[in-house]
C-alpha positions in Angstrom: 4.4 -5.3 -15.1 6.0 -2.8 -13.1 9.5 -4.1 -11.9 9.8 -4.7 -8.1 12.3 -1.7 -8.3 10.0 1.0 -9.9 7.5 -0.4 -7.7 9.0 0.0 -4.6 9.8 3.5 -5.7 6.3 4.7 -6.5 5.5 2.6 -3.2 7.8 4.9 -1.7 6.8 8.3 -3.1 3.2 7.3 -2.4 3.5 7.1 1.3 5.5 9.9 1.7 2.8 11.9 0.2 0.3 10.6 1.8 0.8 8.2 4.4 4.3 10.4 6.0 4.3 8.3 8.6 5.1 5.4 7.7 8.1 3.8 6.4 8.9 0.4 4.4 11.2 -1.8 7.1 12.2 -3.8 4.0 11.7 -4.0 0.5 9.0 -4.6 -1.8 8.7 -8.5 -2.7 6.6 -10.0 -5.0 3.6 -11.6 -4.1 2.4 -15.2 -6.0 0.3 -17.5 -5.9 2.8 -19.6 -4.8 3.5 -18.1 -1.5 0.7 -20.1 0.8 0.2 -16.7 3.2 0.1 -14.7 0.3 -2.2 -12.1 0.3 -3.0 -11.2 -3.3 -4.5 -7.8 -4.7 -4.5 -10.4 -8.3 -1.3 -10.3 -10.5 1.4 -8.7 -10.2 0.8 -8.2 -6.3 4.0 -6.6 -3.6 4.1 -7.0 -0.9 6.1 -5.6 2.2 5.8 -4.6 5.9 5.4 -1.5 7.5 6.2 0.8 10.1 5.1 3.3 12.0 7.2 6.3 12.8 5.9 7.8 16.2 3.6 5.0 17.8 6.3 1.6 16.3 3.2 -0.1 15.3 3.3 -2.3 12.0 1.8 -3.0 9.4 2.4 -6.2 6.8 0.8 -6.3 3.5 0.3 -9.0 1.4 0.5 -11.8 4.3 -2.6 -13.1 5.9 -1.1 -13.5 9.1 2.0 -14.0 11.0 3.6 -15.1 14.5 3.2 -11.6 16.1 -0.8 -11.0 17.3 0.3 -7.2 17.7 1.3 -6.5 13.8 -1.9 -5.9 11.4 -1.9 -8.1 8.1 -3.4 -7.1 4.2 -3.6 -7.6 1.3 -0.7 -6.5 -0.8 -0.5 -3.5 -2.8 -1.6 -4.5 -6.8 0.9 -2.9 -9.5 -2.0 -1.8 -11.6 -3.0 0.8 -8.1 1.4 2.0 -8.4 1.1 1.5 -12.2 -2.2 4.3 -12.2 -0.1 6.4 -9.2 2.9 6.9 -11.6 0.8 8.4 -14.5 -0.7 10.8 -11.8 -3.8 9.5 -11.1 -3.9 8.8 -7.1 -7.1 8.2 -6.0 -6.6 4.4 -5.9 -3.5 4.2 -4.3 -5.3 6.8 -1.8 -8.0 4.6 -1.8 -5.7 1.4 -0.6 -3.4 3.7 2.0 -7.0 4.7 3.3 -7.9 0.7 3.3 -5.4 -0.5 4.9 -5.6 2.0 8.0 -2.1 4.5 6.5 -4.4 7.7 5.7 -8.1 8.3 7.2 -10.9 8.5 4.8 -11.3 11.5 3.8 -14.6 13.5 3.4 -15.8 13.7 -0.1 -15.3 16.8 -2.0 -18.6 18.9 -2.6 -19.1 19.5 -6.0 -18.9 22.8 -7.5 -21.3 24.6 -9.9 -19.8 26.3 -12.9 -21.3 28.7 -15.5 
């Protein structure tokens, strides 16, 4: 399990690398099964509110809903995704950011022949 500060640091780096138009409104918080409106991604899920610098849009990660109809809600980010990113395996975090609509879906790279 990642400490909250480590998870937040990694998530900030991932945003700066893949979705630099988005910023954290507040710090990451751990989401647990005790959170009535929590939207888990397994054990060790973190949630946060994000803001788009240009459009002003908001996304809430780790919550199933809330009072603001113009906000989109998404499952939280797993510590395993952040841990993989910390080990420079960027695929899980890139896929997560695509899933929640922070970055466009990328075309798969064409296979290259060697030899």
